[in-house]
VOFISE-501087 format. One record per residue (C-alpha): residue number from 1; z, x, y. Coordinates in Angstrom, 2 decimals. Layout:
BEGIN
+-----+---------+---------+---------+
!  nr !      up !    east !   north !
+-----+---------+---------+---------+
! NUM !       Z !       X !       Y !
...
+-----+---------+---------+---------+
END
This chain:
BEGIN
+-----+---------+---------+---------+
!  nr !      up !    east !   north !
+-----+---------+---------+---------+
!   1 !  -21.24 !  -45.31 !   51.72 !
!   2 !  -24.49 !  -47.09 !   52.42 !
!   3 !  -27.07 !  -45.47 !   54.64 !
!   4 !  -26.53 !  -47.71 !   57.64 !
!   5 !  -27.85 !  -47.04 !   61.13 !
!   6 !  -24.78 !  -46.99 !   63.35 !
!   7 !  -25.07 !  -46.89 !   67.14 !
!   8 !  -22.51 !  -46.34 !   69.87 !
!   9 !  -20.65 !  -49.28 !   71.37 !
!  10 !  -22.46 !  -48.69 !   74.67 !
!  11 !  -25.87 !  -48.77 !   72.94 !
!  12 !  -25.00 !  -51.95 !   71.05 !
!  13 !  -23.84 !  -53.95 !   74.09 !
!  14 !  -26.75 !  -52.72 !   76.20 !
!  15 !  -28.83 !  -55.34 !   74.39 !
!  16 !  -26.65 !  -58.24 !   75.62 !
!  17 !  -28.45 !  -59.91 !   78.54 !
!  18 !  -26.83 !  -61.35 !   81.63 !
!  19 !  -26.08 !  -65.12 !   81.59 !
!  20 !  -25.08 !  -64.85 !   77.93 !
!  21 !  -22.43 !  -66.73 !   75.95 !
!  22 !  -20.52 !  -64.35 !   73.69 !
!  23 !  -18.29 !  -65.04 !   70.68 !
!  24 !  -15.42 !  -62.64 !   69.95 !
!  25 !  -13.59 !  -62.39 !   66.65 !
!  26 !  -10.02 !  -63.17 !   67.52 !
!  27 !   -6.26 !  -62.88 !   67.02 !
!  28 !   -5.49 !  -59.48 !   65.40 !
!  29 !   -9.13 !  -58.46 !   64.96 !
!  30 !  -10.60 !  -58.29 !   68.45 !
!  31 !  -13.60 !  -55.90 !   68.85 !
!  32 !  -11.94 !  -53.99 !   71.68 !
!  33 !  -14.45 !  -51.12 !   71.63 !
!  34 !  -17.29 !  -53.53 !   72.47 !
!  35 !  -15.27 !  -55.22 !   75.22 !
!  36 !  -14.55 !  -51.80 !   76.74 !
!  37 !  -18.27 !  -50.99 !   76.61 !
!  38 !  -19.10 !  -54.26 !   78.37 !
!  39 !  -16.55 !  -53.37 !   81.05 !
!  40 !  -18.37 !  -50.07 !   81.58 !
!  41 !  -21.64 !  -51.97 !   82.01 !
!  42 !  -19.94 !  -54.33 !   84.46 !
!  43 !  -18.43 !  -51.45 !   86.43 !
!  44 !  -21.93 !  -49.95 !   86.71 !
!  45 !  -23.30 !  -53.23 !   88.04 !
!  46 !  -25.59 !  -53.59 !   85.04 !
!  47 !  -24.68 !  -57.09 !   83.87 !
!  48 !  -23.37 !  -60.40 !   85.21 !
!  49 !  -22.41 !  -63.96 !   84.24 !
!  50 !  -21.12 !  -63.34 !   80.70 !
!  51 !  -19.13 !  -66.18 !   79.14 !
!  52 !  -16.62 !  -65.38 !   76.39 !
!  53 !  -15.47 !  -67.75 !   73.64 !
!  54 !  -12.73 !  -67.08 !   71.10 !
!  55 !   -9.48 !  -68.25 !   69.57 !
!  56 !   -6.36 !  -66.65 !   71.04 !
!  57 !   -6.69 !  -62.88 !   71.25 !
!  58 !   -4.20 !  -60.04 !   71.12 !
!  59 !   -4.33 !  -56.95 !   73.28 !
!  60 !   -6.03 !  -56.39 !   76.65 !
!  61 !   -8.29 !  -59.17 !   77.93 !
!  62 !  -10.26 !  -57.70 !   80.87 !
!  63 !  -12.86 !  -60.45 !   80.46 !
!  64 !  -10.34 !  -62.84 !   82.07 !
!  65 !   -9.34 !  -60.69 !   85.04 !
!  66 !   -9.95 !  -61.27 !   88.74 !
!  67 !  -11.70 !  -57.90 !   89.16 !
!  68 !  -14.59 !  -59.16 !   87.01 !
!  69 !  -14.98 !  -62.49 !   88.78 !
!  70 !  -18.66 !  -63.45 !   88.76 !
!  71 !  -19.37 !  -60.96 !   86.00 !
!  72 !  -17.16 !  -62.22 !   83.15 !
!  73 !  -15.85 !  -65.75 !   82.66 !
!  74 !  -13.51 !  -66.46 !   79.79 !
!  75 !  -13.70 !  -69.92 !   78.20 !
!  76 !  -11.44 !  -69.60 !   75.19 !
!  77 !  -10.74 !  -72.30 !   72.64 !
!  78 !   -7.04 !  -71.39 !   72.75 !
!  79 !   -4.95 !  -69.70 !   75.42 !
!  80 !   -2.77 !  -66.74 !   74.49 !
!  81 !   -0.25 !  -64.83 !   76.56 !
!  82 !   -2.85 !  -62.23 !   77.59 !
!  83 !   -5.03 !  -64.74 !   79.46 !
!  84 !   -2.53 !  -67.47 !   80.38 !
!  85 !   -1.87 !  -66.38 !   83.97 !
!  86 !   -5.58 !  -65.87 !   84.66 !
!  87 !   -6.48 !  -69.28 !   83.22 !
!  88 !   -3.92 !  -70.99 !   85.41 !
!  89 !   -5.09 !  -69.01 !   88.44 !
!  90 !   -8.69 !  -70.14 !   87.82 !
!  91 !  -10.16 !  -66.72 !   87.01 !
!  92 !  -10.56 !  -67.83 !   83.38 !
!  93 !  -10.78 !  -71.22 !   81.75 !
!  94 !   -9.81 !  -73.20 !   78.67 !
!  95 !  -12.24 !  -75.23 !   76.57 !
!  96 !  -10.32 !  -78.09 !   74.90 !
!  97 !  -11.41 !  -78.58 !   71.30 !
!  98 !   -9.89 !  -79.16 !   67.89 !
!  99 !  -10.25 !  -75.84 !   66.10 !
! 100 !  -11.95 !  -77.58 !   63.17 !
! 101 !  -14.83 !  -78.46 !   65.52 !
! 102 !  -15.44 !  -75.01 !   67.02 !
! 103 !  -18.14 !  -74.00 !   64.50 !
! 104 !  -20.02 !  -77.18 !   65.40 !
! 105 !  -20.06 !  -76.17 !   69.07 !
! 106 !  -22.15 !  -73.16 !   68.09 !
! 107 !  -24.32 !  -74.78 !   65.45 !
! 108 !  -25.16 !  -77.82 !   67.56 !
! 109 !  -26.11 !  -75.76 !   70.58 !
! 110 !  -23.39 !  -77.31 !   72.74 !
! 111 !  -22.60 !  -73.68 !   73.38 !
! 112 !  -25.86 !  -71.74 !   73.31 !
! 113 !  -24.51 !  -68.57 !   71.78 !
! 114 !  -26.37 !  -65.44 !   72.75 !
! 115 !  -24.21 !  -62.84 !   71.00 !
! 116 !  -21.49 !  -62.58 !   68.36 !
! 117 !  -19.17 !  -59.55 !   68.43 !
! 118 !  -16.99 !  -59.23 !   65.34 !
! 119 !  -14.80 !  -56.73 !   63.53 !
! 120 !  -15.64 !  -56.28 !   59.84 !
! 121 !  -14.39 !  -54.28 !   56.88 !
! 122 !  -16.03 !  -51.35 !   55.17 !
! 123 !  -18.86 !  -52.60 !   52.93 !
! 124 !  -18.31 !  -53.07 !   49.22 !
! 125 !  -20.52 !  -51.50 !   46.56 !
! 126 !  -23.11 !  -54.24 !   47.09 !
! 127 !  -23.29 !  -53.79 !   50.86 !
! 128 !  -21.25 !  -56.86 !   51.82 !
! 129 !  -18.51 !  -56.83 !   54.46 !
! 130 !  -15.52 !  -59.06 !   55.03 !
! 131 !  -14.26 !  -60.62 !   58.23 !
! 132 !  -10.77 !  -59.53 !   57.23 !
! 133 !   -7.84 !  -61.05 !   59.09 !
! 134 !   -9.84 !  -63.27 !   61.43 !
! 135 !  -12.50 !  -65.52 !   59.97 !
! 136 !  -11.91 !  -68.40 !   62.43 !
! 137 !  -15.33 !  -69.68 !   63.62 !
! 138 !  -17.08 !  -66.32 !   63.26 !
! 139 !  -19.29 !  -67.37 !   60.32 !
! 140 !  -20.92 !  -70.04 !   62.49 !
! 141 !  -21.21 !  -67.54 !   65.35 !
! 142 !  -22.92 !  -64.96 !   63.13 !
! 143 !  -25.40 !  -67.55 !   61.89 !
! 144 !  -26.06 !  -69.05 !   65.35 !
! 145 !  -26.13 !  -66.12 !   67.78 !
! 146 !  -29.32 !  -64.43 !   68.84 !
! 147 !  -27.66 !  -61.02 !   68.65 !
! 148 !  -24.94 !  -60.04 !   66.15 !
! 149 !  -22.92 !  -56.82 !   66.47 !
! 150 !  -20.52 !  -55.78 !   63.74 !
! 151 !  -17.76 !  -53.24 !   64.29 !
! 152 !  -17.07 !  -51.59 !   60.94 !
! 153 !  -13.40 !  -50.66 !   60.91 !
! 154 !  -11.55 !  -49.20 !   57.89 !
! 155 !   -8.37 !  -50.92 !   59.10 !
! 156 !   -9.94 !  -54.35 !   58.60 !
! 157 !   -8.84 !  -55.49 !   55.13 !
! 158 !  -11.48 !  -56.66 !   52.67 !
! 159 !  -10.50 !  -60.29 !   52.23 !
! 160 !  -12.26 !  -62.76 !   49.98 !
! 161 !  -13.66 !  -66.09 !   51.14 !
! 162 !  -16.34 !  -65.31 !   53.72 !
! 163 !  -18.58 !  -62.26 !   53.14 !
! 164 !  -21.75 !  -61.11 !   54.90 !
! 165 !  -24.46 !  -58.60 !   53.98 !
! 166 !  -25.02 !  -55.69 !   56.31 !
! 167 !  -28.46 !  -57.01 !   57.21 !
! 168 !  -26.77 !  -60.00 !   58.89 !
! 169 !  -26.02 !  -57.65 !   61.80 !
! 170 !  -28.48 !  -56.43 !   64.38 !
! 171 !  -26.30 !  -53.44 !   65.26 !
! 172 !  -23.36 !  -51.72 !   63.61 !
! 173 !  -20.69 !  -49.77 !   65.46 !
! 174 !  -17.94 !  -47.63 !   63.94 !
! 175 !  -14.35 !  -47.86 !   65.14 !
! 176 !  -11.08 !  -46.91 !   63.48 !
! 177 !   -8.40 !  -48.23 !   65.81 !
! 178 !   -5.57 !  -50.19 !   64.15 !
! 179 !   -5.59 !  -53.95 !   64.27 !
! 180 !   -3.23 !  -55.65 !   66.67 !
! 181 !    0.02 !  -56.61 !   65.00 !
! 182 !    3.13 !  -58.63 !   65.78 !
! 183 !    6.73 !  -57.77 !   65.02 !
! 184 !    8.82 !  -60.19 !   62.97 !
! 185 !   10.35 !  -62.75 !   65.35 !
! 186 !   14.04 !  -63.19 !   64.58 !
! 187 !   15.18 !  -66.84 !   64.73 !
! 188 !   18.02 !  -67.93 !   66.99 !
! 189 !   21.00 !  -69.91 !   65.61 !
! 190 !   19.46 !  -73.11 !   66.98 !
! 191 !   16.16 !  -72.33 !   65.30 !
! 192 !   17.95 !  -71.63 !   62.03 !
! 193 !   19.50 !  -75.10 !   62.18 !
! 194 !   16.09 !  -76.64 !   62.90 !
! 195 !   14.77 !  -74.66 !   59.92 !
! 196 !   17.48 !  -76.10 !   57.69 !
! 197 !   16.71 !  -79.63 !   58.86 !
! 198 !   12.98 !  -79.12 !   58.21 !
! 199 !   13.59 !  -77.54 !   54.80 !
! 200 !   15.36 !  -80.70 !   53.65 !
! 201 !   12.10 !  -82.59 !   54.16 !
! 202 !   10.00 !  -80.10 !   52.16 !
! 203 !    9.70 !  -81.15 !   48.53 !
! 204 !    9.09 !  -78.89 !   45.54 !
! 205 !    5.35 !  -78.70 !   44.96 !
! 206 !    4.54 !  -79.29 !   48.63 !
! 207 !    1.49 !  -77.60 !   50.20 !
! 208 !    2.53 !  -76.11 !   53.53 !
! 209 !    0.92 !  -75.61 !   56.90 !
! 210 !    2.94 !  -73.79 !   59.53 !
! 211 !    2.34 !  -71.26 !   62.25 !
! 212 !    3.98 !  -68.00 !   63.17 !
! 213 !    6.97 !  -67.13 !   65.32 !
! 214 !   10.72 !  -67.41 !   65.18 !
! 215 !   10.87 !  -71.12 !   64.34 !
! 216 !    8.47 !  -70.91 !   61.35 !
! 217 !   10.39 !  -67.80 !   60.23 !
! 218 !   13.59 !  -69.83 !   60.36 !
! 219 !   12.05 !  -72.50 !   58.14 !
! 220 !   10.63 !  -69.93 !   55.74 !
! 221 !   14.09 !  -68.39 !   55.35 !
! 222 !   15.42 !  -71.75 !   54.14 !
! 223 !   12.80 !  -72.30 !   51.43 !
! 224 !   13.91 !  -69.59 !   49.01 !
! 225 !   15.23 !  -72.09 !   46.46 !
! 226 !   12.14 !  -74.29 !   46.49 !
! 227 !    9.63 !  -74.23 !   43.67 !
! 228 !    5.85 !  -74.21 !   43.33 !
! 229 !    4.98 !  -74.45 !   46.99 !
! 230 !    1.39 !  -74.09 !   48.10 !
! 231 !   -0.12 !  -72.74 !   51.30 !
! 232 !   -3.16 !  -74.17 !   53.06 !
! 233 !   -2.75 !  -73.18 !   56.69 !
! 234 !   -4.60 !  -71.85 !   59.72 !
! 235 !   -2.46 !  -68.72 !   59.72 !
! 236 !    0.56 !  -67.05 !   58.18 !
! 237 !    2.66 !  -63.98 !   58.81 !
! 238 !    5.58 !  -62.01 !   57.41 !
! 239 !    7.99 !  -64.93 !   56.99 !
! 240 !    5.69 !  -66.68 !   54.55 !
! 241 !    4.61 !  -63.40 !   52.96 !
! 242 !    8.16 !  -63.03 !   51.65 !
! 243 !    7.90 !  -66.41 !   49.94 !
! 244 !    4.52 !  -65.52 !   48.45 !
! 245 !    5.81 !  -62.24 !   47.05 !
! 246 !    8.91 !  -63.93 !   45.63 !
! 247 !    6.81 !  -66.55 !   43.83 !
! 248 !    8.17 !  -69.53 !   45.77 !
! 249 !    4.66 !  -70.00 !   47.14 !
! 250 !    2.36 !  -69.84 !   44.13 !
! 251 !   -0.10 !  -72.71 !   44.68 !
! 252 !    0.53 !  -74.05 !   41.17 !
! 253 !    0.42 !  -77.68 !   42.34 !
! 254 !   -2.60 !  -77.48 !   44.64 !
! 255 !   -5.56 !  -79.67 !   43.78 !
! 256 !   -8.06 !  -77.44 !   45.58 !
! 257 !   -7.81 !  -73.65 !   45.66 !
! 258 !   -5.16 !  -73.87 !   42.95 !
! 259 !   -3.09 !  -70.70 !   42.77 !
! 260 !   -4.71 !  -69.44 !   45.99 !
! 261 !   -3.29 !  -68.90 !   49.47 !
! 262 !   -5.82 !  -70.41 !   51.88 !
! 263 !   -5.89 !  -69.42 !   55.56 !
! 264 !   -8.32 !  -68.64 !   58.38 !
! 265 !   -6.62 !  -65.97 !   60.50 !
! 266 !   -3.52 !  -63.81 !   60.45 !
! 267 !   -1.15 !  -62.09 !   62.86 !
! 268 !    1.73 !  -60.04 !   61.56 !
! 269 !    2.68 !  -56.60 !   60.35 !
! 270 !    0.55 !  -54.11 !   58.48 !
! 271 !    2.21 !  -55.44 !   55.31 !
! 272 !    0.47 !  -58.78 !   55.82 !
! 273 !   -2.90 !  -57.13 !   56.37 !
! 274 !   -2.47 !  -54.85 !   53.35 !
! 275 !   -1.47 !  -57.81 !   51.20 !
! 276 !   -4.82 !  -59.59 !   51.64 !
! 277 !   -6.91 !  -56.46 !   51.06 !
! 278 !   -8.99 !  -56.98 !   47.89 !
! 279 !   -6.51 !  -59.68 !   46.82 !
! 280 !   -8.25 !  -62.49 !   44.89 !
! 281 !   -5.14 !  -64.67 !   45.32 !
! 282 !   -5.91 !  -65.01 !   49.05 !
! 283 !   -8.93 !  -66.84 !   50.44 !
! 284 !   -9.68 !  -66.32 !   54.14 !
! 285 !  -12.01 !  -69.16 !   55.05 !
! 286 !  -14.01 !  -70.59 !   57.91 !
! 287 !  -11.78 !  -72.74 !   60.16 !
! 288 !  -14.07 !  -75.70 !   59.47 !
! 289 !  -13.05 !  -75.52 !   55.80 !
! 290 !   -9.36 !  -74.82 !   56.35 !
! 291 !   -8.88 !  -77.50 !   59.01 !
! 292 !  -11.07 !  -80.14 !   57.41 !
! 293 !   -8.90 !  -83.25 !   57.10 !
! 294 !  -10.48 !  -83.99 !   53.73 !
! 295 !   -9.49 !  -80.59 !   52.36 !
! 296 !   -5.98 !  -80.78 !   53.79 !
! 297 !   -5.37 !  -84.24 !   52.36 !
! 298 !   -6.85 !  -83.32 !   48.98 !
! 299 !   -3.62 !  -81.49 !   48.15 !
! 300 !   -0.71 !  -83.75 !   47.29 !
! 301 !    2.45 !  -83.43 !   49.40 !
! 302 !    0.59 !  -81.66 !   52.19 !
! 303 !    3.38 !  -80.85 !   54.63 !
! 304 !    2.37 !  -79.88 !   58.16 !
! 305 !    5.05 !  -78.36 !   60.40 !
! 306 !    4.01 !  -78.00 !   64.02 !
! 307 !    5.82 !  -77.36 !   67.28 !
! 308 !    5.84 !  -79.10 !   70.66 !
! 309 !    6.59 !  -78.40 !   74.28 !
! 310 !    7.95 !  -81.90 !   74.88 !
! 311 !    7.88 !  -85.42 !   73.41 !
! 312 !    8.36 !  -88.67 !   75.26 !
! 313 !   10.45 !  -91.60 !   74.07 !
! 314 !    7.40 !  -93.35 !   72.58 !
! 315 !    6.35 !  -90.36 !   70.45 !
! 316 !    3.60 !  -88.83 !   72.59 !
! 317 !    3.63 !  -85.12 !   71.79 !
! 318 !    2.59 !  -82.46 !   74.27 !
! 319 !    1.94 !  -79.06 !   72.73 !
! 320 !   -0.61 !  -77.39 !   75.00 !
! 321 !    0.66 !  -77.50 !   78.58 !
! 322 !    3.66 !  -77.56 !   80.87 !
! 323 !    2.56 !  -80.27 !   83.23 !
! 324 !   -0.83 !  -79.19 !   84.50 !
! 325 !   -0.23 !  -75.55 !   83.56 !
! 326 !   -2.09 !  -74.71 !   80.34 !
! 327 !    0.16 !  -72.87 !   77.92 !
! 328 !   -1.79 !  -72.71 !   74.66 !
! 329 !   -4.28 !  -75.29 !   73.44 !
! 330 !   -4.95 !  -78.22 !   71.18 !
! 331 !   -5.43 !  -75.81 !   68.30 !
! 332 !   -5.46 !  -77.36 !   64.87 !
! 333 !   -2.36 !  -79.48 !   65.32 !
! 334 !   -4.04 !  -82.87 !   65.07 !
! 335 !   -6.25 !  -81.67 !   62.22 !
! 336 !   -3.16 !  -81.03 !   60.12 !
! 337 !   -1.19 !  -84.01 !   61.44 !
! 338 !   -3.98 !  -86.31 !   60.24 !
! 339 !   -4.60 !  -84.39 !   57.02 !
! 340 !   -0.94 !  -84.35 !   56.00 !
! 341 !   -0.57 !  -88.03 !   56.88 !
! 342 !   -3.49 !  -88.90 !   54.60 !
! 343 !   -2.20 !  -86.75 !   51.72 !
! 344 !   -0.52 !  -88.40 !   48.73 !
! 345 !    3.17 !  -87.86 !   49.43 !
! 346 !    2.35 !  -85.82 !   52.53 !
! 347 !    4.48 !  -85.36 !   55.64 !
! 348 !    3.66 !  -84.46 !   59.22 !
! 349 !    6.63 !  -82.82 !   60.96 !
! 350 !    7.03 !  -81.86 !   64.61 !
! 351 !    9.85 !  -79.36 !   65.07 !
! 352 !   11.34 !  -78.44 !   68.43 !
! 353 !   14.66 !  -77.52 !   69.98 !
! 354 !   16.35 !  -80.31 !   71.89 !
! 355 !   16.34 !  -78.25 !   75.10 !
! 356 !   14.45 !  -75.42 !   76.73 !
! 357 !   16.16 !  -72.08 !   77.27 !
! 358 !   16.89 !  -73.32 !   80.81 !
! 359 !   18.74 !  -76.36 !   79.50 !
! 360 !   16.04 !  -78.96 !   80.19 !
! 361 !   15.61 !  -81.70 !   77.61 !
! 362 !   12.41 !  -81.55 !   75.58 !
! 363 !   12.82 !  -85.22 !   74.68 !
! 364 !   11.83 !  -86.95 !   77.91 !
! 365 !   11.36 !  -90.48 !   79.26 !
! 366 !    7.85 !  -89.56 !   80.45 !
! 367 !    5.78 !  -86.47 !   79.86 !
! 368 !    5.43 !  -84.17 !   82.84 !
! 369 !    2.63 !  -85.16 !   85.18 !
! 370 !   -0.59 !  -83.63 !   83.90 !
! 371 !    0.81 !  -82.81 !   80.45 !
! 372 !   -1.68 !  -83.01 !   77.59 !
! 373 !   -1.11 !  -85.38 !   74.68 !
! 374 !   -2.05 !  -83.28 !   71.67 !
! 375 !   -0.65 !  -85.69 !   69.07 !
! 376 !   -0.91 !  -89.36 !   70.12 !
! 377 !    2.07 !  -91.63 !   69.55 !
! 378 !    0.24 !  -93.45 !   66.77 !
! 379 !    0.05 !  -90.17 !   64.81 !
! 380 !    3.66 !  -89.07 !   65.33 !
! 381 !    5.71 !  -89.09 !   62.13 !
! 382 !    8.74 !  -86.87 !   61.51 !
! 383 !   10.42 !  -85.23 !   64.51 !
! 384 !   13.09 !  -82.59 !   63.93 !
! 385 !   15.56 !  -80.91 !   66.29 !
! 386 !   18.79 !  -79.03 !   65.62 !
! 387 !   20.54 !  -82.42 !   65.71 !
! 388 !   18.62 !  -84.03 !   62.87 !
! 389 !   15.34 !  -85.51 !   61.69 !
! 390 !   13.83 !  -88.94 !   62.37 !
! 391 !   10.65 !  -90.60 !   61.12 !
! 392 !    8.72 !  -92.50 !   63.79 !
! 393 !    6.05 !  -93.84 !   61.46 !
! 394 !    6.03 !  -97.64 !   61.34 !
! 395 !    8.52 !  -97.85 !   64.22 !
! 396 !    8.08 !  -99.82 !   67.45 !
! 397 !    8.41 !  -98.26 !   70.90 !
! 398 !   12.03 !  -99.33 !   71.30 !
! 399 !   12.91 !  -98.17 !   67.79 !
! 400 !   11.28 !  -94.81 !   68.47 !
! 401 !   13.28 !  -94.40 !   71.67 !
! 402 !   16.56 !  -95.03 !   69.83 !
! 403 !   15.64 !  -92.60 !   67.07 !
! 404 !   14.58 !  -89.83 !   69.44 !
! 405 !   17.66 !  -90.23 !   71.60 !
! 406 !   19.76 !  -89.77 !   68.45 !
! 407 !   18.40 !  -86.22 !   67.96 !
! 408 !   18.39 !  -85.23 !   71.63 !
! 409 !   21.03 !  -82.87 !   72.97 !
! 410 !   24.31 !  -84.86 !   73.23 !
! 411 !   24.56 !  -84.12 !   76.96 !
! 412 !   21.11 !  -85.66 !   77.54 !
! 413 !   21.51 !  -88.85 !   75.54 !
! 414 !   23.13 !  -90.97 !   78.24 !
! 415 !   20.36 !  -90.22 !   80.76 !
! 416 !   17.69 !  -90.90 !   78.14 !
! 417 !   19.42 !  -94.13 !   77.20 !
! 418 !   19.42 !  -95.25 !   80.86 !
! 419 !   15.71 !  -94.40 !   81.12 !
! 420 !   14.94 !  -96.41 !   77.99 !
! 421 !   16.96 !  -99.36 !   79.33 !
! 422 !   15.00 !  -99.21 !   82.61 !
! 423 !   11.73 !  -99.19 !   80.69 !
! 424 !   12.40 ! -101.76 !   78.00 !
! 425 !   15.03 ! -103.98 !   79.66 !
! 426 !   18.29 ! -105.38 !   78.28 !
! 427 !   16.73 ! -106.07 !   74.89 !
! 428 !   16.79 ! -102.31 !   74.29 !
! 429 !   20.58 ! -102.24 !   74.00 !
! 430 !   20.55 ! -105.41 !   71.92 !
! 431 !   18.36 ! -103.80 !   69.28 !
! 432 !   19.53 ! -102.29 !   66.02 !
+-----+---------+---------+---------+
END
């Protein structure tokens, strides 16, 4: 072990001034010990007006809570379950941005970053540490912030792609708590059918982007007979890990990062985190690299599979809000929609169940008032439900409406048809 000067979490955060913008490493690798130390400072009345920026985070999020109003203000780039209620109550906020652009917010000074708080691995023999499971926009934060604090944690895997020397950090703190993890989400029968419909669109040799959760797991379970798939994605979890270990995902057909799994952050079981540890077949990269449309499209047959909250009859896709209520964020959806669309032989797929769990149609005449359009109608291509798959690309508004109605829940089709008739007039029924 190198002779590094470690300090306590309380000592490290004592150097963060009031009125400071703070970056947190995110998802599974949140520096909880530093957040707890900042809460102790806040409880003592020693700091105020701290602004937090991050991707979605797992675990406690006291920086978004009402009790710290006026002291902490969360302005995340993506909204997770742990801050959702507080964002919609106004005690925290959401900063809309394509994830590919988050590093630029720091570098350009649009967000004047005072401090970067990140979890890192144990140093290698040369004194370099890895950002492990959550690279996201942390490299830009480390290079832009006035104060950089690294939490050296033996549970952070040493992943290749983005490494930093120990002297990049102003203070080092030791912590050994496990990373946050997520249990495997079992797909429902409806999700399994959506997975089968999506799998029919995935060609051998395709380079995949997909998220985590029960629906991506359903798709992954249907790809076992495919060959030579690649992976260039924001994140992956246990469902895709099974395909990597079985050799279905091998990256043999990728044009960039050939033979390599490319991602920016992870959330899954300890098996996923152990898999990337000192594994040269995995490259954990800056989100600006992973979500760069040019890099996505450089791989042939780039196939992006994203989800949606609702889609209207013209193809406008809402994926970040339920009406005015923020649910998640823009994320990297449009980055991959555009990248896959530009790829030779690529496909952009939006997968969603035809109805919510309460029986409300997700294919709607008009988006809910206040709903955010994450993917514009001009960028909508394949849409998949449990009732089939339709391609909206090159289709007019009336053609799109007919196609989308055909994959809506059967009990909702008549009402959708009436809405389309009211919108487009009698010519709608006369169309092919």
